[in-house]
C-alpha positions in Angstrom: -10.7 8.0 -3.4 -10.1 6.0 -6.5 -7.1 6.3 -8.8 -9.4 8.5 -11.7 -10.1 10.9 -9.0 -6.3 10.9 -7.6 -5.7 11.9 -11.4 -8.3 14.7 -11.2 -6.8 15.9 -8.4 -3.2 15.5 -9.1 -4.3 17.0 -12.8 -6.1 20.0 -11.1 -3.2 21.1 -8.8 -0.3 20.1 -11.5 -0.5 19.5 -14.7 -3.1 18.1 -17.9 -4.6 14.9 -17.4 -2.5 13.0 -19.0 0.6 13.5 -17.7 -1.0 13.2 -14.2 -2.5 10.1 -15.3 1.4 9.2 -16.3 2.8 10.6 -13.2 0.6 8.2 -10.7 0.6 5.2 -12.8 4.6 5.7 -12.5 4.2 6.1 -8.8 2.5 3.0 -8.5 4.4 1.1 -10.7 7.8 2.0 -8.9 6.7 0.9 -5.7 5.4 -2.2 -7.0 9.0 -2.3 -8.0 10.7 -2.0 -5.0 8.3 -4.3 -2.8 8.9 -7.3 -5.5 12.8 -6.6 -4.9 11.7 -6.9 -1.1 12.9 -3.4 -0.8 11.2 -0.3 1.7 9.4 2.8 0.5 9.3 5.9 2.8 7.7 8.7 1.9 8.5 11.3 4.0 5.5 12.9 6.0 3.2 10.2 4.7 4.8 6.6 5.3 6.2 3.4 4.7 5.5 0.4 2.7 7.5 -2.7 3.4 7.1 -6.6 2.4 6.3 -8.6 5.6 6.9 -12.4 5.8 4.2 -14.3 7.6 5.0 -17.7 9.4 3.1 -20.8 8.6 0.1 -21.6 11.7 -2.7 -23.9 12.4 -6.0 -22.6 11.4 -9.7 -23.2 11.7 -11.6 -23.9 9.0 -15.1 -22.0 9.8 -17.6 -24.0 7.7 -16.4 -27.5 9.3 -14.3 -26.6 12.5 -11.4 -28.9 10.7 -8.1 -27.4 11.7 -5.9 -26.7 8.6 -2.2 -25.6 7.9 -1.8 -22.2 7.0 1.2 -21.6 4.8 3.7 -19.1 5.1 3.5 -16.0 3.0 4.7 -12.6 2.3 2.2 -9.6 2.6 2.3 -5.7 2.2 2.1 -3.8 4.8 1.8 0.4 5.4 2.8 1.8 8.6 1.8 5.7 8.6 4.5 8.7 9.1 3.9 10.8 12.7 2.5 13.8 10.2 -0.1 11.8 8.4 -1.6 10.0 11.8 -1.3 14.2 13.6 -3.7 14.8 10.0 -6.1 12.5 10.6 -6.4 12.9 14.0 -7.0 16.7 13.8 -9.9 15.6 11.2 
């Protein structure tokens, strides 16, 4: 399911397509804003988004075999809630 399909599904069950688009985009922007401030976003029954810091490490360039330094960076992680994990396992 992509963003347009999600908007369609929300509109079908709750409101007009324009209102659904506004709601979905607002939710996404709110999650982005919270993650930018390094806040966790926990949605009960769904999961938790959080920003994780990775450490700098040594890697190997697969093309040349040369060892390279991979810098530390931040990445977004998602941990599914128990309810979501159970739902997926049953399908």
